[in-house]
N, C-alpha and C positions, 0 to 999 in steps of 0.2 A: 505494499499500500505507500502509496505517495504521501497523501495526507487524509484525514479524518477530520470533517466536521460534524455539527449534529446531526445534518441532514444525511449527508453521501460520504462513501470512500471515494476517494481517485486512484483508479487502478489503471497500470501502465498494459497496454496491450498492441502488440506489433508497432511500438513507436508513438502511439497516440494515447492520450489521456480519458479513459472515461468516468465519468461520475455517477456511481451507484449506489441507490438508496441502501442504505446498512441496516433500517428498521430497527436500530437499538441496538444489533447483534454485535458482539466482538470480531473485528474483521483485520486480520493482519496475515501477512507472509504471503504463500502462494496461493492463488484463487482461482477460480473459474468463473467469466461473466456469461451469461445465458439471458435470452429472450426467447418469447415464444412466436412463433411465426407468423401469428395475425397481427401482432404488434410491429412488423415490419413492413414497409411498403415502400412501392416504386416512387422516387422522386426525380425532380430536375433541380430547381434552385436551392432547394434547402438540402441536398443529399447531403448525407454524414461520414458515406462510404461510397465509393464507385466498384463495379465488379463485372463480370462477365457471366449471362446466363448460362449455367451448366446442364440444367436439366430442366422441365417445364412439363406438367402433369395435369390434364383435365379430369375432373372429378365430380362433375355434375355440377354444382353447385359454386363452385371454386377452383382455382388454379393452385398449385402448389410448384413453388420455384425453388430450384438450389442455385445461389447464386456464389460463386468464387471470387472473394475478396481478400486485399490484404489482412484483414481480420482473421480469416479463414472462408469454410463454407458457412453460409448464412442461408436460413431456409425462410420463405416468404409463400403466406396464406393469402392468398387475394379472391375477393369474390368473385364470381363469374358475372360481369354487368354486360354481356354480349359480345364483345369485342377481344381478343387472345390478346395477352400481353405480349412483348416482342419475344420474338423468335430467339431458340438457343445459338449460343455465339455471339449475341447481341450484348454491347455494353449499356449499363443502367446503373442510374443512382438510388441509392436506399436510405430511408430516413426512420427515425424512431424517437421518442421521447425518453431521455434518461429516467423518470418515474417506471417505462417498463423495463428496465434491465434488472437483472436479479444477481445475486453473488451467492458461491459455495464454495468452500474451503477445500481446497486439494484433497483434504481428507476426508472429505463427504461430510464435514459437519456445513449446515447452511451459513451462511455467514457473509465468487466471481472469477477466463484462463489468463492470467497473467501477474503482476506483484501489486498488492494491494497495500 
């Protein structure tokens, strides 16, 4: 952990600093950061990270995407609104809010993949 304040832990992941809510838990040392696929969305100007679509799968009411980024492979669940998302191989931007990030100690205790 780089720093901790009353609301979040600053976690270094792939050369970036993520602000992950710790919800009052003790967070220090090596951690994993995770986010639910439905909390990540395709973005343009407000993209937090860019990557290439590695896989896209249509499952009726939604599209499931795997996007290769410098943070690793991120999964995106996007509602089916009629138009398909960009094709595999296309570069896209991804965004999320810090409040949707979660942290898990590498030893399995809840408490984000980086160093907190």
